[in-house]
C-alpha positions, 0 to 999 in steps of 0.5 A, spaced: 045 128 782 048 127 789 053 130 793 059 126 795 063 126 801 069 121 800 073 120 806 080 116 806 084 114 812 091 112 811 094 106 812 088 102 815 086 095 813 079 092 813 080 087 818 082 093 824 074 095 823 069 093 828 064 091 822 070 087 819 071 083 825 077 086 829 074 085 836 075 092 838 070 097 839 074 103 836 069 104 830 062 105 832 060 110 827 063 107 821 060 100 824 053 104 824 054 107 817 056 100 815 050 097 818 045 102 815 049 102 808 053 097 804 059 094 806 064 091 801 068 085 804 073 084 798 076 091 796 083 091 794 088 096 794 092 095 787 098 098 789 099 098 797 103 104 797 101 111 798 102 115 792 101 110 787 095 107 790 092 114 791 094 116 784 090 110 781 084 112 785 085 119 782 085 117 775 082 110 775 088 107 772 094 103 774 101 105 776 103 103 769 099 108 766 099 114 770 106 113 772 107 113 779 110 107 781 113 109 787 112 115 792 118 119 788 114 119 782 110 125 779 103 124 777 102 125 769 099 132 768 095 130 762 091 125 766 084 128 768 082 126 775 075 124 777 075 131 780 076 134 773 070 130 770 066 132 776 067 139 775 065 139 768 059 136 770 057 142 775 060 139 781 064 144 786 070 140 788 073 141 795 079 137 797 082 137 804 088 133 807 093 128 804 094 127 797 101 125 797 102 126 789 108 130 791 115 126 791 119 126 797 124 131 794 120 136 792 116 142 796 108 140 797 104 145 793 100 150 796 093 147 793 090 141 789 087 146 784 092 142 779 088 135 781 081 138 779 079 141 786 076 148 787 078 149 794 083 145 797 088 145 803 094 140 803 096 137 809 101 131 808 105 127 813 111 132 814 106 137 817 109 143 814 104 147 811 097 149 813 096 145 819 102 148 822 101 155 820 094 154 823 097 152 830 102 158 830 097 163 828 091 161 832 094 156 838 101 159 839 102 156 846 102 149 842 106 151 837 113 148 839 109 141 841 106 141 834 113 143 831 116 137 835 112 133 830 114 135 824 119 131 820 125 135 820 129 134 813 124 136 808 124 140 802 119 145 804 121 146 811 121 153 813 127 158 814 133 155 818 131 159 824 125 155 824 128 149 823 133 150 829 127 151 833 123 145 830 130 141 833 129 144 839 122 142 840 123 135 838 128 134 843 124 137 848 117 134 847 118 128 842 125 125 844 123 123 851 116 120 849 120 116 844 126 114 849 120 112 854 117 107 848 119 100 847 119 101 840 120 108 838 115 109 833 109 109 838 108 114 843 102 119 846 102 125 842 104 131 845 098 135 843 090 135 845 085 132 840 082 138 838 089 141 835 090 134 832 091 134 824 085 129 824 080 134 827 083 140 823 082 136 816 075 135 818 074 142 820 076 144 813 072 139 810 066 142 814 067 149 813 067 148 805 061 144 805 058 150 809 060 155 805 058 151 799 051 150 801 051 158 803 053 161 797 052 156 791 045 153 793 043 147 790 049 146 786 052 139 788 058 138 791 064 133 792 068 134 798 074 129 799 076 129 806 083 125 807 086 124 814 094 122 815 092 117 820 092 112 823 099 112 819 105 111 823 108 114 827 103 111 832 101 117 836 094 118 838 093 124 843 090 123 850 085 121 852 085 116 845 092 114 847 089 111 854 082 109 851 084 101 849 087 097 854 093 093 851 091 087 855 085 087 851 088 087 844 087 081 839 094 077 838 097 078 831 097 072 826 103 068 826 109 069 822 109 063 818 114 065 812 119 065 817 120 057 816 121 059 808 126 064 810 123 069 805 128 075 804 124 080 801 119 079 808 125 079 812 128 085 809 121 089 810 121 086 817 128 089 818 126 096 815 122 098 820 127 095 826 121 091 827 125 085 827 127 087 834 120 087 838 115 083 833 115 077 838 114 081 844 107 080 846 107 087 850 110 091 845 105 089 840 099 089 844 101 097 846 102 098 839 095 096 837 092 099 843 095 106 840 093 104 833 086 103 835 086 110 839 088 113 833 082 110 829 077 112 834 079 119 833 078 118 826 071 115 827 069 120 832 071 125 826 067 121 821 061 122 826 062 129 826 061 129 819 055 125 819 052 129 824 053 135 820 050 133 814 044 130 818 043 137 822 043 141 815 038 136 812 043 134 807 044 127 808 038 124 804 042 128 798 049 126 799 053 119 798 058 118 804 064 113 802 069 111 807 076 107 805 083 108 805 089 108 801 092 101 803 092 097 809 097 096 815 100 089 818 100 091 825 104 086 827 100 080 823 105 075 820 111 079 824 110 085 819 109 092 819 106 098 815 105 096 808 109 094 801 111 088 798 108 083 803 101 082 800 097 079 806 090 081 808 092 086 812 096 090 807 092 089 801 084 089 803 081 095 805 075 097 808 069 100 803 063 103 806 058 107 802 052 110 806 047 116 805 041 117 801 039 112 796 044 107 799 040 100 800 043 096 806 047 090 804 054 086 805 057 084 798 062 079 797 063 082 790 071 083 788 072 090 788 079 095 787 081 102 788 080 102 780 073 102 781 072 109 785 073 113 779 067 110 774 063 110 780 063 117 782 062 118 774 055 114 775 053 118 781 054 124 778 051 122 771 057 123 767 055 121 760 060 116 757 063 120 752 065 125 757 069 120 761 076 118 759 078 111 758 078 107 765 080 100 767 075 099 773 068 097 774 063 102 777 060 099 784 054 104 784 049 099 782 051 095 788 049 101 792 042 101 789 041 094 791 041 092 784 047 086 784 048 084 777 052 078 776 059 080 775 064 076 770 069 072 773 074 077 776 081 077 779 084 083 781 092 084 780 096 087 786 103 090 785 109 093 789 115 093 786 118 086 784 112 083 788 106 081 783 099 078 786 093 076 783 086 075 788 080 072 785 073 072 786 073 064 788 078 066 794 085 065 791 091 069 792 097 068 788 104 072 789 110 071 786 116 075 789 121 076 783 127 077 787 127 071 791 124 067 786 119 065 791 111 064 791 105 064 795 099 061 794 093 061 799 086 059 799 083 065 803 076 062 804 079 056 807 085 059 810 083 067 812 089 067 816 094 065 810 098 060 814 098 055 809 102 056 803 100 051 798 105 054 792 109 048 792 104 043 794 103 038 788 096 037 788 095 045 787 100 045 781 094 046 776 091 052 780 098 055 781 099 054 773 092 057 772 093 063 776 100 065 773 097 065 766 091 070 769 096 074 773 100 075 766 094 076 762 092 082 768 099 085 768 099 085 760 093 089 759 
């Protein structure tokens, strides 16, 4: 049985990596891993929002089954995660960083033991918790700078006196940076990279592996390293904030939907106040430069993990997986972040597999976030009768170089009242229920999704067939 290192970034589309054609040199380590291993060209998030899709990865089930349909729902406690199954198979499991299985109105738990992890430390977007405590205890001179980055209104914030200090720190260190920015969610971090939570989460994962190797010998391990970035705010530390020249950033794809005036997309644009700046090229270029700076920091940390595994002679006995929970629009189509806009930058995520026994390949096999659980089970040699019912299909054989014929497959994607179907022959159908509006794109002929064929008479048969398949997929 192989060791498994499962690395996740947060809010990163496949198209922003160099190996997927970004045109920006922000991912040299990941590009090398992709060249040495398997790069999945068509992996999709089945629910492109943080908590629901992370719950799907954990359980191998769709949101209608596991129950997490927004960021404010709790994962059912009677559903075994992949970590539970791996524990029973003899793996020692560690999970570090973002899990996002706690609703926003509830305190974040102190560990992920309930999700099946023997060792864990949870570090979520609001920053309160282990990372901030580490800064306070080990780097007190930087505590106020770190405190300024914590979200001020959160149920598990510290006592009132510390919350007051956080407000003062925010006023001193963060507000001036936001005010100096043409769009407030983007600015350089007040912390150096060695104190960034991306570095901290990496440190925790490597420490777990080192403890495991020292204390547990040849017992296999599963280590989940889950970064909070490059999720907004777009705030890389120096020198990463200045590493990429905004002038060199590729321009965003045009907002073709404006001609139709789709209300759901207009609301999404206003929600982030991006409607004020989306058509300002200088703002979008700076945004992209900051984003790629955060991505380069993650890439450097992945490099640390790979170097450690090779130095400790673990690489050939380990499979490394890199993916994200969902994409990031980053100005494409005039939109930001993720949600009810099922364009490529929102729903197509990177999936790179490298390490011992992985045969180099680039595959167009249609894959989705339901497929991780059965793949982990295959790598861990879990007997079929020890696995819960799963909806996905393992991609383990693809990574062994045995690309078996796959039946005609489609992946359904959902966000609230927006439902989509992506097919292996290159179609993406979306139905925006509240607007009573549809989108139909041929992703092979129109990868930039600029020509909506939904109302075109010549494509009515295609539309009808895809609708039937979408209804079938949604009713399973």
